[in-house]
Residue, then its C-alpha position, 0 to 999 in steps of 0.5 A: m074580062s079575060t084575055t080568052d074572051d078574045s082569044l080563039l083558044p080556050r082556057v087550058p085548066i092546067g092549076t085544076w088538074v094538078d090540084g087533082a093530082f095532089d089530092w089523088i095523091d093525098d088519098n091514095l098514097s098517104i101511106l108513103l106520105q106518113l113513112f116520109r114524114d115519121v122517118m125524116t122527122a126521126v132523122v133530123e130531130g136525131l141530128i139535131d140532137a146529135l149537132m146539139w148534144p156537145p158543148a157548142l165550143v166543141m163543136v166548133a172545133v170540129f168543124a174546124l177540124v173537118a176543114w183543115l182535114v179536107a182544105s188548109w189551116r186558114l178555112a179551119v181558122g176562119t171556120a172557127l170564127g165563123f161559128a164562134l160569132i154564130i155562138s155570139m149572136d146567139i143563133w147557135l140552135p138554128a144554125m144547127q137545125t138549118l145545117a141537120l136540114v141541109i144535110v138530110a135533104t143533101v143526102v136523100a138529093v144525092a141518093v136519087a141524083i146519082p143513080l138517075g144521073v148514071l141511067a141518064a148518061r148510059n141511056d139516050t131515051v132516058s136522058a131526053v126524057v129527064r133533061p126537060v123535066l130537070d129544065f122545068m124543075q130548074t126554073m120553076p120558082g122556089f116558092v112554088y114548091l112549098i105549095p105541093a109540100v104543105t099540101f101532103f105535110s101541112i106545115g112544120l119541119v117535113p114540108g120544108i124538107f120535101a121541097t128543099i130536096i125537090f128544088a135541090l135535086p137537078p144539078g146533081v143529076r145533070l152534072t153526073e150525067l155530064g161527068i160519065r159522058q166526059v170520060d174518054r171513050e178510048t179509056v172506055e173502049a180500052g176496058q172493053a177490049f179487055g173484056a170487062s163488063s158493063w158494070q165493071i167498066l162503071r165502077g172501075i173506069q167511069l164512075p172514077l174519072a167523073v168524081p170530080t164533076i160528080l162532087a161539083g153537083v154534090n156541091q151544088v146540091i148543097m148551095l141550093a138545099l142551103s138557099m131552100a131551107v131559107i124558103a122553107g122558113f115559111t112552112g114554120a120549119d125551125g132554123l134561120g130561114k124561120l128567123v128571117v120569116e119573123s123578121i120580117a114580119r116583124l120589121n125586126t132588123p138585128m135578128g133579120v141581119e143575124a139570121g142572114i150572117g148565120v146563112v153566109i157562114l154555113a154556106i162558105f163553109l159547106d162550100r170550101v169543104t165540099a169544092a175541096l173534096g172534089d179538088p184535093g190536088r188544090h189543098r196540099g195544106s190539108l191534113l190529108s194531103l200532109a198524111r199522104a206526102r208523108r206516106g209517100t217519102a217515108p222510107g222503105p226497105q231498101p234492095g239488095g246491096t244496100t250497106t246494113a251493119d249487123a249487130g257486131g257492127t260488121d257490114r254485111s253487104e261487104a263481108p263478101q267482097d272482103a272475103r273475096a280480096g282476102v282470097 
């Protein structure tokens, strides 16, 4: 006997309604679903081929250089050691498959989240509509997103990307809206006083000042995408997540531990790099900071009155004074 037998409230078949909506989408939007499947497959497989084309040690050097470029030599050393460990554990291909999935899902999620966050920050009605939707998306268990993904795309790579994009989207929207709303109102009013249009204020004032908060949102999108990429292994998506699922099914402890370590290494690398991009002032030892400092302290042309010797060794700035002294 169900609990509704003793209740005065009728049962609400939300699950049946949602299932009907999924069937309608599958029947009427099949062209869009097929287009998404084809595009995502081509992009992810192309990125995997690009990551796997150079020798693994060359890619390790590239990742270490990226870490040094935006953060520090310490992160570069840690990155080199971490990715060398991935090679030694013989999980380089699954790691690159996971990295490619995360990169593509993050790019798509950010491309949707930032414009939506900007719109919500500039329109209270949009914000009031979007906020409960984001609350719903963030509290929904990650495994539930696999249901529509498999319904629309069967099993394989594409449902994993679809579920990852949906799961990672909310923090990008929230932090973009927060960053723009936190811009000092007096700064915006100053721009309006100078006659700047709404688009000019957004492009020249609000977005530049909100960049650290927006990049913090991008960081969170990447972290959620990586966590969901592991769960996407249940849909058959290749990568470290698939190794985790296989290790559970076979009770293969070594495989599970090594795949988990690979996920941790990728997570630390992506987190530190994106965090450094969001706050470059804290990383004075990065190559970018050193290059900026060198450009800022480079000797430039001195103002008039400086002493410059000509080819004959005569000081030009002092020549008029000598001439006047001899008069």
